[in-house]
Each structure stands twice: as C-alpha cells, then as structure tokens.
C-alpha positions as CSV (number, residue, x, y, z in Angstrom):
1,X,13.1,-0.3,-20.4
2,X,11.3,0.2,-17.1
3,X,11.2,3.2,-15.1
4,X,10.4,3.4,-11.3
5,X,12.5,0.2,-10.8
6,X,13.4,0.8,-7.3
7,X,10.4,0.1,-5.5
8,X,6.6,-0.8,-5.7
9,X,4.9,-1.7,-9.0
10,X,8.1,-1.0,-10.8
11,X,10.2,-3.2,-8.7
12,X,7.8,-6.0,-8.7
13,X,7.6,-5.9,-12.5
14,X,11.2,-5.6,-13.1
15,X,11.8,-8.7,-11.1
16,X,9.0,-10.6,-12.9
17,X,10.7,-9.9,-15.9
18,X,14.1,-11.0,-14.6
19,X,12.7,-14.3,-13.8
20,X,11.0,-14.7,-17.4
21,X,14.6,-13.9,-18.6
22,X,14.3,-10.5,-20.0
23,X,17.1,-8.4,-20.7
24,X,16.5,-5.4,-18.7
25,X,17.2,-1.3,-18.8
26,X,16.3,0.3,-15.5
27,X,16.1,3.6,-14.0
28,X,14.9,5.2,-11.0
29,X,15.8,8.4,-8.8
30,X,16.3,6.4,-6.0
31,X,19.9,5.2,-6.4
32,X,19.9,2.9,-3.7
33,X,16.6,1.1,-4.4
34,X,17.5,0.8,-8.0
35,X,20.7,-0.9,-7.2
36,X,19.0,-3.5,-4.7
37,X,16.5,-4.3,-7.9
38,X,19.8,-4.8,-10.0
39,X,21.2,-7.1,-7.5
40,X,17.8,-9.0,-7.2
41,X,17.6,-9.1,-11.0
42,X,21.1,-10.6,-11.4
43,X,20.3,-13.1,-8.6
44,X,17.4,-14.3,-10.7
45,X,19.9,-14.8,-13.7
46,X,18.6,-11.7,-15.5
47,X,20.8,-9.6,-17.6
48,X,20.4,-5.8,-16.6
49,X,22.3,-4.3,-19.5
50,X,22.1,-0.8,-18.3
51,X,20.9,1.3,-15.2
52,X,21.0,4.4,-14.2
53,X,19.5,6.7,-11.5
54,X,17.8,9.8,-13.0
55,X,15.0,11.9,-12.5
56,X,12.5,11.5,-15.6
57,X,11.2,15.0,-15.2
58,X,14.7,16.4,-16.8
59,X,14.4,15.3,-20.2
60,X,18.3,16.0,-20.9
61,X,18.9,13.0,-18.3
62,X,16.2,10.8,-20.2
63,X,17.8,11.5,-23.4
64,X,21.3,10.8,-22.5
65,X,20.3,7.5,-20.9
66,X,18.5,6.8,-24.4
67,X,21.6,7.8,-26.2
68,X,24.0,5.6,-24.4
69,X,21.6,2.6,-24.4
70,X,20.9,3.1,-28.3
71,X,24.7,3.0,-29.1
72,X,24.8,-0.6,-28.3
73,X,20.8,-1.7,-28.6
74,X,19.2,0.0,-31.3
75,X,15.6,-0.2,-30.1
76,X,13.4,-1.6,-27.1
77,X,10.9,-4.2,-27.4
78,X,8.8,-3.0,-24.4
79,X,9.1,0.5,-22.7
80,X,7.1,0.7,-19.4
81,X,6.6,4.0,-17.7
82,X,5.8,3.1,-14.0
83,X,7.5,5.8,-12.1
84,X,5.2,8.2,-10.6
85,X,4.4,10.5,-7.2
86,X,1.4,11.5,-5.6
87,X,0.1,14.7,-3.9
88,X,-3.8,15.2,-2.4
89,X,-5.3,18.1,-1.4
90,X,-8.1,20.8,-2.0
91,X,-7.5,23.6,-4.1
92,X,-6.8,26.2,-1.3
93,X,-4.3,23.8,0.6
94,X,-2.0,22.5,-2.7
95,X,0.9,24.5,-3.5
96,X,2.1,25.6,-6.6
97,X,5.1,23.3,-6.7
98,X,2.7,20.2,-5.8
99,X,0.8,21.0,-8.8
100,X,3.9,21.6,-11.2
101,X,5.6,18.4,-9.6
102,X,2.6,16.2,-10.6
103,X,2.5,17.1,-14.3
104,X,6.6,17.1,-14.4
105,X,7.2,13.4,-13.0
106,X,3.6,12.0,-13.5
107,X,2.8,13.2,-17.5
108,X,6.2,15.3,-18.6
109,X,8.3,12.3,-17.2
110,X,6.6,9.6,-19.6
111,X,6.4,11.9,-22.3
112,X,10.5,12.2,-22.0
113,X,10.8,8.6,-22.3
114,X,8.4,8.0,-25.0
115,X,10.1,10.8,-27.0
116,X,13.5,9.1,-26.6
117,X,12.6,5.6,-26.8
118,X,9.5,5.2,-29.4
119,X,11.0,6.5,-32.5
120,X,13.7,4.2,-32.5
121,X,11.1,1.6,-32.1
122,X,9.3,2.7,-35.0
123,X,12.2,2.5,-37.2
124,X,13.4,-0.7,-36.0
125,X,9.8,-2.4,-37.8
126,X,9.8,-4.8,-35.2
127,X,6.7,-3.8,-33.2
128,X,6.5,-3.7,-29.5
129,X,5.0,-2.5,-26.7
130,X,4.4,0.7,-24.5
131,X,2.9,0.5,-21.1
132,X,2.0,3.7,-18.9
133,X,0.9,3.4,-15.5
134,X,-1.9,6.1,-15.1
135,X,-4.4,5.4,-12.0
136,X,-7.8,4.8,-10.8
137,X,-7.3,9.1,-10.4
138,X,-7.0,9.0,-14.4
139,X,-10.5,7.4,-14.6
140,X,-13.0,8.7,-11.9
141,X,-13.1,11.7,-9.7
142,X,-11.1,10.8,-6.6
143,X,-11.4,13.3,-4.0
144,X,-8.8,15.9,-3.4
145,X,-7.3,14.2,-6.2
146,X,-7.0,17.2,-8.7
147,X,-3.7,17.8,-9.1
148,X,-2.9,14.0,-9.3
149,X,-5.5,13.3,-11.8
150,X,-4.7,16.2,-13.8
151,X,-1.5,14.2,-14.7
152,X,-2.8,10.9,-14.8
153,X,-5.8,11.7,-17.2
154,X,-3.6,13.3,-19.2
155,X,-1.6,9.9,-19.4
156,X,-4.4,8.0,-20.1
157,X,-5.6,10.5,-23.0
158,X,-2.0,10.3,-24.6
159,X,-2.0,6.9,-24.0
160,X,-5.5,6.5,-26.0
161,X,-3.9,8.3,-28.8
162,X,-0.7,6.7,-29.1
163,X,-2.7,3.3,-29.1
164,X,-4.2,4.1,-32.6
165,X,-1.1,6.3,-33.7
166,X,0.8,3.4,-33.0
167,X,-0.8,0.2,-34.2
168,X,0.5,0.9,-37.8
169,X,4.1,0.1,-36.5
170,X,2.8,-3.2,-34.7
171,X,3.5,-1.3,-31.3
172,X,0.7,-2.3,-28.6
173,X,0.0,0.4,-25.9
174,X,-1.5,-0.3,-22.7
175,X,-2.4,2.0,-20.0
176,X,-2.5,0.6,-16.2
177,X,-5.2,2.0,-14.0
178,X,-4.3,0.5,-10.4
179,X,-6.6,1.3,-7.3
180,X,-5.0,0.8,-3.9
181,X,-1.4,-1.1,-4.3
182,X,0.5,-1.4,-1.0
183,X,3.6,0.3,-2.0
184,X,5.9,2.8,-0.4
185,X,3.8,5.8,-2.0
186,X,1.0,4.8,0.3
187,X,3.0,6.1,3.2
188,X,4.9,8.8,1.3
189,X,2.2,10.6,-0.5
190,X,1.8,14.3,0.6
191,X,-1.7,15.3,1.9
192,X,-1.6,19.1,1.8
193,X,-3.1,20.7,5.1
194,X,-3.5,17.5,6.8
195,X,-1.0,16.1,9.9
196,X,-0.2,12.6,8.8
197,X,0.8,11.9,12.3
198,X,-2.7,12.4,13.5
199,X,-4.1,9.0,14.8
200,X,-7.4,9.6,13.1
201,X,-5.5,10.0,9.8
202,X,-3.4,7.2,10.3
203,X,-6.1,5.1,11.2
204,X,-7.6,6.0,7.6
205,X,-4.2,5.3,5.7
206,X,-3.8,2.1,7.6
207,X,-7.2,0.9,6.2
208,X,-6.2,2.0,2.7
209,X,-3.2,0.0,3.1
210,X,-5.3,-3.2,4.0
211,X,-7.7,-2.9,0.9
212,X,-4.4,-2.8,-1.0
213,X,-2.9,-5.5,-3.4
214,X,0.2,-6.3,-3.6
215,X,3.0,-4.7,-6.0
216,X,3.6,-8.4,-7.2
217,X,0.2,-9.2,-8.2
218,X,-0.3,-5.5,-9.9
219,X,3.0,-6.6,-11.8
220,X,1.4,-10.1,-12.9
221,X,-1.9,-8.2,-13.7
222,X,0.3,-5.9,-15.9
223,X,2.0,-8.4,-17.8
224,X,-1.1,-10.3,-18.2
225,X,-2.6,-7.5,-19.8
226,X,0.3,-7.0,-22.2
227,X,0.2,-10.2,-23.5
228,X,-3.2,-10.1,-24.5
229,X,-2.5,-6.3,-25.9
230,X,-5.2,-5.1,-23.4
231,X,-5.5,-1.2,-23.2
232,X,-7.0,-0.8,-19.9
233,X,-5.3,-3.1,-17.3
234,X,-7.0,-2.8,-13.9
235,X,-5.3,-4.4,-11.0
236,X,-8.4,-4.9,-9.1
237,X,-11.8,-5.6,-9.8
238,X,-13.3,-2.7,-7.9
239,X,-11.9,-0.1,-10.2
240,X,-13.3,-1.7,-13.3
241,X,-16.7,-1.8,-11.5
242,X,-16.6,1.9,-10.4
243,X,-15.3,2.7,-13.9
244,X,-18.4,0.8,-15.5
245,X,-20.8,2.4,-13.0
246,X,-19.4,6.1,-14.0
247,X,-20.0,5.3,-17.9
248,X,-23.5,3.7,-17.8
249,X,-25.2,5.7,-15.0
250,X,-23.9,9.3,-14.6
251,X,-26.3,10.8,-12.3
252,X,-26.2,7.7,-9.6
253,X,-22.5,8.2,-9.9
254,X,-22.4,11.8,-9.2
255,X,-24.6,11.4,-6.5
256,X,-22.1,8.9,-4.8
257,X,-19.0,10.5,-5.4
258,X,-20.4,13.6,-3.8
259,X,-21.0,11.5,-0.8
260,X,-17.5,9.8,-0.9
261,X,-15.8,13.5,-0.8
262,X,-18.1,14.4,2.3
263,X,-16.7,11.1,3.9
264,X,-13.2,11.5,2.8
265,X,-13.1,15.1,3.9
266,X,-14.3,14.0,7.4
267,X,-12.0,11.2,7.8
268,X,-8.7,13.6,6.6
269,X,-10.0,16.8,8.3
270,X,-12.4,15.7,11.6
271,X,-14.6,18.2,12.5
272,X,-14.9,19.8,9.0
273,X,-18.6,20.9,8.6
274,X,-20.5,19.1,5.7
275,X,-21.6,21.2,2.8
276,X,-25.0,23.0,2.9
C-alpha cells in the first residue's frame, strides 16, 4: 500500500514495484495523476487491486479506504507513506495555515495510515515493512524549513520508536531522508514572502533542480534499503555526509549552518542585510 502515487517518488516507487510484480494498493489526492500511474502499472503487468483519490490528512477517508481493502485482503505486506507537501519561510512570513498544513499532511497523514494499516499487519503475524518518507529537513537545520522540519522531524522520531515497537512482530521500519529530488514538489513548494517569478529566485530554484536526483533513482535507493532492512535510507551521499558532520562536529556544523542560512536568505531575498 503506497501513498503519494500520482507523481514524484511515489509514482516512481509504485512503477518499480509494478515491474517487480507486486499487487498494489495506491492512493493520492491528485485523481488524474493517480489514474495515470494506475494505467502505467497495468501496462507493466501489475495488478492494482485498489486505488482511490483521497486526502491522507482526513482520517475518515483513510479509515474507509482501509476498511474496504481489509474486507478482501486482511493485511498488507508493505506500507509506504510517501505523500507530502512543503512550505518554506521565516517565522514572520509563514501563515498559520501553512504550519497546520505541514503537520496535517506530513505527520498526521502518515499516522492515519499507520493506525489504519499496521494493526492488521501485526494481527496477521506475517511480518512486513513500514516505510515513512521524511526528508533531509528531518535531520538537519535547513534554512526557512521550520514548519516543514517540524513535521519531518516528527515523522523520523515516530519511525524510530516504531522500529523497536514493531520488531517483535517482524515488521521492519525504514525512514527515507531525501535531499534534492527532481519532483513536481520543487516547482510547487510555497515560499512564504517570496516572489517565485523573480528571475533571481528562479535561478536558484533551477540550480536546486540541477543538483537533484531523479525520482527513479530515489525509488531504487528506497527499495534497496527496504530489502536490507535499513533504518535511515539516503537517496544521495551529500545528506549522509552532512548528517554525519552534524553528529560528530556540532560546533563547526553550527557555524556552517549559520552561514548557509545567511546565503540562503540573500539568494531568496536579494538585498537583505546580513545579521550583525
């Protein structure tokens, strides 16, 4: 069962699983994109047993979807929480709605999926695997990511606890921490208080995209990590290196991240005075 199947990492992972012959249960709130993924999975010879456009932030929608599935298939083997949204901004620019949306979709959404699909897996006694897609922003202090990081750090913490809670049921838990991935999210991320059409901003967004890995490469990394029962699954070496730097050299890391924050702010708000 996989969320976020309409685009990006979710779509790429669904199609990799389809090519491997998995029976798929897919969801996304983008109905058209979801239908396209289903059609492409069918073309690969996979069986998409159930799919539905829904909002994972709505517990009732997730619960009804799960109940419908469980009448015919008592338990999943793998559950993958991939759906997510992003918004960046400084505290004075982020709206209350942006804060609550990050938590509702990126943290409560996976929780809704977990409370719907994990108990039947535990009861079935067959083992399995849970995959939660967090972010590099769930590991390190990326500039302007406070709202997004709140949700992604939360998801990483939840995953760490479940890694041990579910071990007795032979259910592995992995948390994916992507850095830059070239998905539609790159072009749709909300940046509070910034004009996305400003050529200077577009230049930095394009530079970010050029540094990003493909969704297919990210999907391959995820599936390889699941096969090895890895807890942290990186999609690029830079994030692994930066997280290691943070853990072993806190003070140098702090100095570097302060300068990264200044650089990031100047890039997105040209003319901003540096801190004194």
